[in-house]
mmCIF file as Biopython writes it, N, C-alpha, C and O atoms, coordinates in Angstrom:
data_model
#
loop_
_atom_site.group_PDB
_atom_site.id
_atom_site.type_symbol
_atom_site.label_atom_id
_atom_site.label_alt_id
_atom_site.label_comp_id
_atom_site.label_asym_id
_atom_site.label_entity_id
_atom_site.label_seq_id
_atom_site.pdbx_PDB_ins_code
_atom_site.Cartn_x
_atom_site.Cartn_y
_atom_site.Cartn_z
_atom_site.occupancy
_atom_site.B_iso_or_equiv
_atom_site.auth_seq_id
_atom_site.auth_asym_id
_atom_site.pdbx_PDB_model_num
ATOM 1   N N  . MET A ? 1  ? -5.107 20.694 -71.321 1.0 0.0 1  A 1 
ATOM 2   C CA . MET A ? 1  ? -4.726 21.647 -70.313 1.0 0.0 1  A 1 
ATOM 3   C C  . MET A ? 1  ? -3.536 21.098 -69.522 1.0 0.0 1  A 1 
ATOM 4   O O  . MET A ? 1  ? -3.488 19.908 -69.210 1.0 0.0 1  A 1 
ATOM 5   N N  . ALA A ? 2  ? -2.599 21.952 -69.208 1.0 0.0 2  A 1 
ATOM 6   C CA . ALA A ? 2  ? -1.380 21.534 -68.516 1.0 0.0 2  A 1 
ATOM 7   C C  . ALA A ? 2  ? -1.636 21.328 -67.030 1.0 0.0 2  A 1 
ATOM 8   O O  . ALA A ? 2  ? -2.525 21.945 -66.444 1.0 0.0 2  A 1 
ATOM 9   N N  . LYS A ? 3  ? -0.845 20.457 -66.442 1.0 0.0 3  A 1 
ATOM 10  C CA . LYS A ? 3  ? -0.937 20.177 -65.014 1.0 0.0 3  A 1 
ATOM 11  C C  . LYS A ? 3  ? -0.254 21.296 -64.233 1.0 0.0 3  A 1 
ATOM 12  O O  . LYS A ? 3  ? 0.790  21.800 -64.649 1.0 0.0 3  A 1 
ATOM 13  N N  . LYS A ? 4  ? -0.844 21.686 -63.096 1.0 0.0 4  A 1 
ATOM 14  C CA . LYS A ? 4  ? -0.246 22.719 -62.256 1.0 0.0 4  A 1 
ATOM 15  C C  . LYS A ? 4  ? 1.003  22.180 -61.574 1.0 0.0 4  A 1 
ATOM 16  O O  . LYS A ? 4  ? 1.013  21.052 -61.082 1.0 0.0 4  A 1 
ATOM 17  N N  . ASN A ? 5  ? 2.050  22.989 -61.549 1.0 0.0 5  A 1 
ATOM 18  C CA . ASN A ? 5  ? 3.290  22.600 -60.889 1.0 0.0 5  A 1 
ATOM 19  C C  . ASN A ? 5  ? 3.328  23.030 -59.430 1.0 0.0 5  A 1 
ATOM 20  O O  . ASN A ? 5  ? 4.194  22.576 -58.682 1.0 0.0 5  A 1 
ATOM 21  N N  . THR A ? 6  ? 2.416  23.888 -59.009 1.0 0.0 6  A 1 
ATOM 22  C CA . THR A ? 6  ? 2.476  24.428 -57.658 1.0 0.0 6  A 1 
ATOM 23  C C  . THR A ? 6  ? 1.792  23.507 -56.656 1.0 0.0 6  A 1 
ATOM 24  O O  . THR A ? 6  ? 0.875  22.760 -56.999 1.0 0.0 6  A 1 
ATOM 25  N N  . ILE A ? 7  ? 2.256  23.576 -55.415 1.0 0.0 7  A 1 
ATOM 26  C CA . ILE A ? 7  ? 1.605  22.861 -54.318 1.0 0.0 7  A 1 
ATOM 27  C C  . ILE A ? 7  ? 1.112  23.886 -53.311 1.0 0.0 7  A 1 
ATOM 28  O O  . ILE A ? 7  ? 1.732  24.932 -53.120 1.0 0.0 7  A 1 
ATOM 29  N N  . LYS A ? 8  ? 0.001  23.580 -52.673 1.0 0.0 8  A 1 
ATOM 30  C CA . LYS A ? 8  ? -0.535 24.453 -51.635 1.0 0.0 8  A 1 
ATOM 31  C C  . LYS A ? 8  ? 0.142  24.108 -50.320 1.0 0.0 8  A 1 
ATOM 32  O O  . LYS A ? 8  ? 0.431  22.945 -50.039 1.0 0.0 8  A 1 
ATOM 33  N N  . LEU A ? 9  ? 0.392  25.142 -49.515 1.0 0.0 9  A 1 
ATOM 34  C CA . LEU A ? 9  ? 1.028  24.921 -48.229 1.0 0.0 9  A 1 
ATOM 35  C C  . LEU A ? 9  ? 0.542  25.946 -47.220 1.0 0.0 9  A 1 
ATOM 36  O O  . LEU A ? 9  ? -0.013 26.986 -47.576 1.0 0.0 9  A 1 
ATOM 37  N N  . LYS A ? 10 ? 0.762  25.629 -45.962 1.0 0.0 10 A 1 
ATOM 38  C CA . LYS A ? 10 ? 0.431  26.531 -44.868 1.0 0.0 10 A 1 
ATOM 39  C C  . LYS A ? 10 ? 1.712  27.165 -44.364 1.0 0.0 10 A 1 
ATOM 40  O O  . LYS A ? 10 ? 2.722  26.486 -44.178 1.0 0.0 10 A 1 
ATOM 41  N N  . MET A ? 11 ? 1.667  28.468 -44.144 1.0 0.0 11 A 1 
ATOM 42  C CA . MET A ? 11 ? 2.755  29.168 -43.474 1.0 0.0 11 A 1 
ATOM 43  C C  . MET A ? 11 ? 2.290  29.335 -42.025 1.0 0.0 11 A 1 
ATOM 44  O O  . MET A ? 11 ? 1.426  30.163 -41.740 1.0 0.0 11 A 1 
ATOM 45  N N  . VAL A ? 12 ? 2.864  28.549 -41.115 1.0 0.0 12 A 1 
ATOM 46  C CA . VAL A ? 12 ? 2.387  28.469 -39.732 1.0 0.0 12 A 1 
ATOM 47  C C  . VAL A ? 12 ? 3.364  29.153 -38.790 1.0 0.0 12 A 1 
ATOM 48  O O  . VAL A ? 12 ? 4.579  28.995 -38.907 1.0 0.0 12 A 1 
ATOM 49  N N  . ASN A ? 13 ? 2.807  29.924 -37.843 1.0 0.0 13 A 1 
ATOM 50  C CA . ASN A ? 13 ? 3.604  30.463 -36.752 1.0 0.0 13 A 1 
ATOM 51  C C  . ASN A ? 13 ? 3.588  29.414 -35.637 1.0 0.0 13 A 1 
ATOM 52  O O  . ASN A ? 13 ? 2.529  29.158 -35.062 1.0 0.0 13 A 1 
ATOM 53  N N  . PRO A ? 14 ? 4.737  28.796 -35.313 1.0 0.0 14 A 1 
ATOM 54  C CA . PRO A ? 14 ? 4.740  27.728 -34.310 1.0 0.0 14 A 1 
ATOM 55  C C  . PRO A ? 14 ? 4.370  28.197 -32.901 1.0 0.0 14 A 1 
ATOM 56  O O  . PRO A ? 14 ? 3.941  27.385 -32.082 1.0 0.0 14 A 1 
ATOM 57  N N  . GLU A ? 15 ? 4.527  29.483 -32.606 1.0 0.0 15 A 1 
ATOM 58  C CA . GLU A ? 15 ? 4.202  29.997 -31.272 1.0 0.0 15 A 1 
ATOM 59  C C  . GLU A ? 15 ? 2.697  30.093 -31.042 1.0 0.0 15 A 1 
ATOM 60  O O  . GLU A ? 15 ? 2.208  29.738 -29.970 1.0 0.0 15 A 1 
ATOM 61  N N  . THR A ? 16 ? 1.956  30.573 -32.052 1.0 0.0 16 A 1 
ATOM 62  C CA . THR A ? 16 ? 0.530  30.826 -31.861 1.0 0.0 16 A 1 
ATOM 63  C C  . THR A ? 16 ? -0.371 29.875 -32.629 1.0 0.0 16 A 1 
ATOM 64  O O  . THR A ? 16 ? -1.528 29.685 -32.252 1.0 0.0 16 A 1 
ATOM 65  N N  . GLY A ? 17 ? 0.138  29.272 -33.704 1.0 0.0 17 A 1 
ATOM 66  C CA . GLY A ? 17 ? -0.691 28.397 -34.521 1.0 0.0 17 A 1 
ATOM 67  C C  . GLY A ? 17 ? -1.420 29.122 -35.633 1.0 0.0 17 A 1 
ATOM 68  O O  . GLY A ? 17 ? -2.098 28.484 -36.439 1.0 0.0 17 A 1 
ATOM 69  N N  . TYR A ? 18 ? -1.298 30.441 -35.699 1.0 0.0 18 A 1 
ATOM 70  C CA . TYR A ? 18 ? -1.932 31.205 -36.772 1.0 0.0 18 A 1 
ATOM 71  C C  . TYR A ? 18 ? -1.224 30.869 -38.086 1.0 0.0 18 A 1 
ATOM 72  O O  . TYR A ? 18 ? -0.013 30.645 -38.096 1.0 0.0 18 A 1 
ATOM 73  N N  . TYR A ? 19 ? -1.977 30.832 -39.204 1.0 0.0 19 A 1 
ATOM 74  C CA . TYR A ? 19 ? -1.366 30.445 -40.477 1.0 0.0 19 A 1 
ATOM 75  C C  . TYR A ? 19 ? -1.895 31.267 -41.639 1.0 0.0 19 A 1 
ATOM 76  O O  . TYR A ? 19 ? -2.997 31.813 -41.593 1.0 0.0 19 A 1 
ATOM 77  N N  . TYR A ? 20 ? -1.070 31.340 -42.692 1.0 0.0 20 A 1 
ATOM 78  C CA . TYR A ? 20 ? -1.420 31.892 -43.989 1.0 0.0 20 A 1 
ATOM 79  C C  . TYR A ? 20 ? -1.358 30.748 -44.997 1.0 0.0 20 A 1 
ATOM 80  O O  . TYR A ? 20 ? -0.558 29.828 -44.828 1.0 0.0 20 A 1 
ATOM 81  N N  . MET A ? 21 ? -2.182 30.784 -46.036 1.0 0.0 21 A 1 
ATOM 82  C CA . MET A ? 21 ? -2.098 29.822 -47.126 1.0 0.0 21 A 1 
ATOM 83  C C  . MET A ? 21 ? -1.215 30.416 -48.218 1.0 0.0 21 A 1 
ATOM 84  O O  . MET A ? 21 ? -1.268 31.616 -48.485 1.0 0.0 21 A 1 
ATOM 85  N N  . ALA A ? 22 ? -0.410 29.575 -48.840 1.0 0.0 22 A 1 
ATOM 86  C CA . ALA A ? 22 ? 0.494  30.024 -49.905 1.0 0.0 22 A 1 
ATOM 87  C C  . ALA A ? 22 ? 0.675  28.900 -50.914 1.0 0.0 22 A 1 
ATOM 88  O O  . ALA A ? 22 ? 0.211  27.779 -50.702 1.0 0.0 22 A 1 
ATOM 89  N N  . GLU A ? 23 ? 1.352  29.211 -52.009 1.0 0.0 23 A 1 
ATOM 90  C CA . GLU A ? 23 ? 1.684  28.226 -53.028 1.0 0.0 23 A 1 
ATOM 91  C C  . GLU A ? 23 ? 3.142  28.384 -53.394 1.0 0.0 23 A 1 
ATOM 92  O O  . GLU A ? 23 ? 3.699  29.479 -53.308 1.0 0.0 23 A 1 
ATOM 93  N N  . ARG A ? 24 ? 3.763  27.281 -53.806 1.0 0.0 24 A 1 
ATOM 94  C CA . ARG A ? 24 ? 5.124  27.358 -54.325 1.0 0.0 24 A 1 
ATOM 95  C C  . ARG A ? 24 ? 5.347  26.241 -55.331 1.0 0.0 24 A 1 
ATOM 96  O O  . ARG A ? 24 ? 4.657  25.222 -55.315 1.0 0.0 24 A 1 
ATOM 97  N N  . ASN A ? 25 ? 6.319  26.451 -56.202 1.0 0.0 25 A 1 
ATOM 98  C CA . ASN A ? 25 ? 6.686  25.471 -57.206 1.0 0.0 25 A 1 
ATOM 99  C C  . ASN A ? 25 ? 7.846  24.640 -56.648 1.0 0.0 25 A 1 
ATOM 100 O O  . ASN A ? 25 ? 8.942  25.176 -56.488 1.0 0.0 25 A 1 
ATOM 101 N N  . PRO A ? 26 ? 7.645  23.351 -56.347 1.0 0.0 26 A 1 
ATOM 102 C CA . PRO A ? 26 ? 8.708  22.560 -55.735 1.0 0.0 26 A 1 
ATOM 103 C C  . PRO A ? 26 ? 9.879  22.263 -56.672 1.0 0.0 26 A 1 
ATOM 104 O O  . PRO A ? 26 ? 10.959 21.901 -56.207 1.0 0.0 26 A 1 
ATOM 105 N N  . LYS A ? 27 ? 9.684  22.410 -57.976 1.0 0.0 27 A 1 
ATOM 106 C CA . LYS A ? 27 ? 10.781 22.178 -58.917 1.0 0.0 27 A 1 
ATOM 107 C C  . LYS A ? 27 ? 11.757 23.357 -58.928 1.0 0.0 27 A 1 
ATOM 108 O O  . LYS A ? 27 ? 12.960 23.163 -59.098 1.0 0.0 27 A 1 
ATOM 109 N N  . LYS A ? 28 ? 11.248 24.562 -58.749 1.0 0.0 28 A 1 
ATOM 110 C CA . LYS A ? 28 ? 12.105 25.746 -58.774 1.0 0.0 28 A 1 
ATOM 111 C C  . LYS A ? 28 ? 12.656 26.097 -57.397 1.0 0.0 28 A 1 
ATOM 112 O O  . LYS A ? 28 ? 13.784 26.577 -57.280 1.0 0.0 28 A 1 
ATOM 113 N N  . GLN A ? 29 ? 11.872 25.861 -56.369 1.0 0.0 29 A 1 
ATOM 114 C CA . GLN A ? 29 ? 12.269 26.233 -55.005 1.0 0.0 29 A 1 
ATOM 115 C C  . GLN A ? 29 ? 12.217 24.975 -54.146 1.0 0.0 29 A 1 
ATOM 116 O O  . GLN A ? 29 ? 11.144 24.570 -53.697 1.0 0.0 29 A 1 
ATOM 117 N N  . THR A ? 30 ? 13.355 24.367 -53.920 1.0 0.0 30 A 1 
ATOM 118 C CA . THR A ? 30 ? 13.389 23.063 -53.253 1.0 0.0 30 A 1 
ATOM 119 C C  . THR A ? 30 ? 13.409 23.157 -51.731 1.0 0.0 30 A 1 
ATOM 120 O O  . THR A ? 30 ? 12.925 22.245 -51.061 1.0 0.0 30 A 1 
ATOM 121 N N  . GLU A ? 31 ? 13.957 24.240 -51.163 1.0 0.0 31 A 1 
ATOM 122 C CA . GLU A ? 31 ? 14.021 24.352 -49.712 1.0 0.0 31 A 1 
ATOM 123 C C  . GLU A ? 31 ? 12.687 24.853 -49.145 1.0 0.0 31 A 1 
ATOM 124 O O  . GLU A ? 31 ? 11.890 25.467 -49.855 1.0 0.0 31 A 1 
ATOM 125 N N  . LYS A ? 32 ? 12.462 24.583 -47.864 1.0 0.0 32 A 1 
ATOM 126 C CA . LYS A ? 32 ? 11.217 25.004 -47.221 1.0 0.0 32 A 1 
ATOM 127 C C  . LYS A ? 32 ? 11.213 26.513 -47.012 1.0 0.0 32 A 1 
ATOM 128 O O  . LYS A ? 32 ? 12.255 27.122 -46.770 1.0 0.0 32 A 1 
ATOM 129 N N  . LEU A ? 33 ? 10.026 27.107 -47.110 1.0 0.0 33 A 1 
ATOM 130 C CA . LEU A ? 33 ? 9.891  28.547 -46.966 1.0 0.0 33 A 1 
ATOM 131 C C  . LEU A ? 33 ? 9.898  28.959 -45.495 1.0 0.0 33 A 1 
ATOM 132 O O  . LEU A ? 33 ? 9.357  28.264 -44.635 1.0 0.0 33 A 1 
ATOM 133 N N  . LYS A ? 34 ? 10.519 30.097 -45.230 1.0 0.0 34 A 1 
ATOM 134 C CA . LYS A ? 34 ? 10.445 30.765 -43.936 1.0 0.0 34 A 1 
ATOM 135 C C  . LYS A ? 34 ? 10.282 32.237 -44.246 1.0 0.0 34 A 1 
ATOM 136 O O  . LYS A ? 34 ? 11.114 32.830 -44.934 1.0 0.0 34 A 1 
ATOM 137 N N  . LYS A ? 35 ? 9.207  32.833 -43.736 1.0 0.0 35 A 1 
ATOM 138 C CA . LYS A ? 35 ? 8.960  34.247 -43.999 1.0 0.0 35 A 1 
ATOM 139 C C  . LYS A ? 35 ? 8.556  34.943 -42.713 1.0 0.0 35 A 1 
ATOM 140 O O  . LYS A ? 35 ? 7.970  34.342 -41.813 1.0 0.0 35 A 1 
ATOM 141 N N  . ARG A ? 36 ? 8.880  36.213 -42.649 1.0 0.0 36 A 1 
ATOM 142 C CA . ARG A ? 36 ? 8.489  37.044 -41.519 1.0 0.0 36 A 1 
ATOM 143 C C  . ARG A ? 36 ? 7.231  37.799 -41.945 1.0 0.0 36 A 1 
ATOM 144 O O  . ARG A ? 36 ? 7.280  38.668 -42.815 1.0 0.0 36 A 1 
ATOM 145 N N  . LYS A ? 37 ? 6.104  37.453 -41.318 1.0 0.0 37 A 1 
ATOM 146 C CA . LYS A ? 37 ? 4.816  38.044 -41.673 1.0 0.0 37 A 1 
ATOM 147 C C  . LYS A ? 37 ? 4.105  38.522 -40.414 1.0 0.0 37 A 1 
ATOM 148 O O  . LYS A ? 37 ? 4.521  38.220 -39.295 1.0 0.0 37 A 1 
ATOM 149 N N  . TYR A ? 38 ? 3.033  39.270 -40.615 1.0 0.0 38 A 1 
ATOM 150 C CA . TYR A ? 38 ? 2.269  39.814 -39.487 1.0 0.0 38 A 1 
ATOM 151 C C  . TYR A ? 38 ? 1.364  38.753 -38.889 1.0 0.0 38 A 1 
ATOM 152 O O  . TYR A ? 38 ? 0.666  38.046 -39.616 1.0 0.0 38 A 1 
ATOM 153 N N  . ASP A ? 39 ? 1.372  38.639 -37.569 1.0 0.0 39 A 1 
ATOM 154 C CA . ASP A ? 39 ? 0.502  37.717 -36.839 1.0 0.0 39 A 1 
ATOM 155 C C  . ASP A ? 39 ? -0.482 38.543 -36.010 1.0 0.0 39 A 1 
ATOM 156 O O  . ASP A ? 39 ? -0.069 39.185 -35.045 1.0 0.0 39 A 1 
ATOM 157 N N  . PRO A ? 40 ? -1.766 38.546 -36.358 1.0 0.0 40 A 1 
ATOM 158 C CA . PRO A ? 40 ? -2.728 39.382 -35.641 1.0 0.0 40 A 1 
ATOM 159 C C  . PRO A ? 40 ? -3.021 38.913 -34.213 1.0 0.0 40 A 1 
ATOM 160 O O  . PRO A ? 40 ? -3.511 39.706 -33.408 1.0 0.0 40 A 1 
ATOM 161 N N  . THR A ? 41 ? -2.738 37.656 -33.874 1.0 0.0 41 A 1 
ATOM 162 C CA . THR A ? 41 ? -3.017 37.198 -32.512 1.0 0.0 41 A 1 
ATOM 163 C C  . THR A ? 41 ? -2.066 37.829 -31.497 1.0 0.0 41 A 1 
ATOM 164 O O  . THR A ? 41 ? -2.464 38.091 -30.362 1.0 0.0 41 A 1 
ATOM 165 N N  . ILE A ? 42 ? -0.816 38.076 -31.891 1.0 0.0 42 A 1 
ATOM 166 C CA . ILE A ? 42 ? 0.127  38.747 -30.987 1.0 0.0 42 A 1 
ATOM 167 C C  . ILE A ? 42 ? 0.393  40.193 -31.409 1.0 0.0 42 A 1 
ATOM 168 O O  . ILE A ? 42 ? 1.122  40.921 -30.736 1.0 0.0 42 A 1 
ATOM 169 N N  . ARG A ? 43 ? -0.203 40.595 -32.524 1.0 0.0 43 A 1 
ATOM 170 C CA . ARG A ? 43 ? -0.102 41.946 -33.081 1.0 0.0 43 A 1 
ATOM 171 C C  . ARG A ? 43 ? 1.345  42.372 -33.323 1.0 0.0 43 A 1 
ATOM 172 O O  . ARG A ? 43 ? 1.730  43.503 -33.024 1.0 0.0 43 A 1 
ATOM 173 N N  . LYS A ? 44 ? 2.141  41.445 -33.871 1.0 0.0 44 A 1 
ATOM 174 C CA . LYS A ? 44 ? 3.533  41.710 -34.222 1.0 0.0 44 A 1 
ATOM 175 C C  . LYS A ? 44 ? 3.899  40.894 -35.454 1.0 0.0 44 A 1 
ATOM 176 O O  . LYS A ? 44 ? 3.161  39.996 -35.859 1.0 0.0 44 A 1 
ATOM 177 N N  . HIS A ? 45 ? 5.042  41.215 -36.041 1.0 0.0 45 A 1 
ATOM 178 C CA . HIS A ? 45 ? 5.590  40.387 -37.098 1.0 0.0 45 A 1 
ATOM 179 C C  . HIS A ? 45 ? 6.319  39.213 -36.454 1.0 0.0 45 A 1 
ATOM 180 O O  . HIS A ? 45 ? 6.986  39.372 -35.432 1.0 0.0 45 A 1 
ATOM 181 N N  . ALA A ? 46 ? 6.188  38.036 -37.057 1.0 0.0 46 A 1 
ATOM 182 C CA . ALA A ? 46 ? 6.813  36.833 -36.517 1.0 0.0 46 A 1 
ATOM 183 C C  . ALA A ? 46 ? 7.255  35.936 -37.678 1.0 0.0 46 A 1 
ATOM 184 O O  . ALA A ? 46 ? 6.843  36.139 -38.820 1.0 0.0 46 A 1 
ATOM 185 N N  . MET A ? 47 ? 8.094  34.946 -37.376 1.0 0.0 47 A 1 
ATOM 186 C CA . MET A ? 47 ? 8.552  33.998 -38.384 1.0 0.0 47 A 1 
ATOM 187 C C  . MET A ? 47 ? 7.493  32.917 -38.613 1.0 0.0 47 A 1 
ATOM 188 O O  . MET A ? 47 ? 6.981  32.313 -37.670 1.0 0.0 47 A 1 
ATOM 189 N N  . PHE A ? 48 ? 7.184  32.695 -39.878 1.0 0.0 48 A 1 
ATOM 190 C CA . PHE A ? 48 ? 6.253  31.659 -40.276 1.0 0.0 48 A 1 
ATOM 191 C C  . PHE A ? 48 ? 7.019  30.601 -41.037 1.0 0.0 48 A 1 
ATOM 192 O O  . PHE A ? 48 ? 7.863  30.927 -41.872 1.0 0.0 48 A 1 
ATOM 193 N N  . GLU A ? 49 ? 6.732  29.316 -40.757 1.0 0.0 49 A 1 
ATOM 194 C CA . GLU A ? 49 ? 7.409  28.207 -41.399 1.0 0.0 49 A 1 
ATOM 195 C C  . GLU A ? 49 ? 6.416  27.417 -42.240 1.0 0.0 49 A 1 
ATOM 196 O O  . GLU A ? 49 ? 5.213  27.411 -41.980 1.0 0.0 49 A 1 
ATOM 197 N N  . GLU A ? 50 ? 6.950  26.761 -43.244 1.0 0.0 50 A 1 
ATOM 198 C CA . GLU A ? 50 ? 6.114  25.994 -44.167 1.0 0.0 50 A 1 
ATOM 199 C C  . GLU A ? 50 ? 5.686  24.659 -43.577 1.0 0.0 50 A 1 
ATOM 200 O O  . GLU A ? 50 ? 6.501  23.928 -43.016 1.0 0.0 50 A 1 
ATOM 201 N N  . LYS A ? 51 ? 4.398  24.348 -43.710 1.0 0.0 51 A 1 
ATOM 202 C CA . LYS A ? 51 ? 3.844  23.032 -43.410 1.0 0.0 51 A 1 
ATOM 203 C C  . LYS A ? 51 ? 2.959  22.636 -44.583 1.0 0.0 51 A 1 
ATOM 204 O O  . LYS A ? 51 ? 2.399  23.512 -45.243 1.0 0.0 51 A 1 
ATOM 205 N N  . ARG A ? 52 ? 2.820  21.376 -44.856 1.0 0.0 52 A 1 
ATOM 206 C CA . ARG A ? 52 ? 1.988  20.922 -45.964 1.0 0.0 52 A 1 
ATOM 207 C C  . ARG A ? 52 ? 0.502  21.145 -45.647 1.0 0.0 52 A 1 
ATOM 208 O O  . ARG A ? 52 ? 0.057  20.890 -44.527 1.0 0.0 52 A 1 
ATOM 209 N N  . ALA A ? 53 ? -0.239 21.609 -46.615 1.0 0.0 53 A 1 
ATOM 210 C CA . ALA A ? 53 ? -1.685 21.780 -46.476 1.0 0.0 53 A 1 
ATOM 211 C C  . ALA A ? 53 ? -2.342 20.442 -46.821 1.0 0.0 53 A 1 
ATOM 212 O O  . ALA A ? 53 ? -1.842 19.697 -47.664 1.0 0.0 53 A 1 
ATOM 213 N N  . LYS A ? 54 ? -3.438 20.150 -46.179 1.0 0.0 54 A 1 
ATOM 214 C CA . LYS A ? 54 ? -4.136 18.879 -46.442 1.0 0.0 54 A 1 
ATOM 215 C C  . LYS A ? 54 ? -5.171 19.043 -47.520 1.0 0.0 54 A 1 
ATOM 216 O O  . LYS A ? 54 ? -5.854 18.081 -47.871 1.0 0.0 54 A 1 
#
């Protein structure tokens, strides 16, 4: 069986601390992810930044 190339990561909103779990392939996408997603704690869309999952 082949080894997985993806790594697990947290997409964290630095303002509230709310996070989504995601995966990405570090060989294909070398820069850190930044996405605008919905944050239910403030009930708005906000910027989420990549942090490593433990």
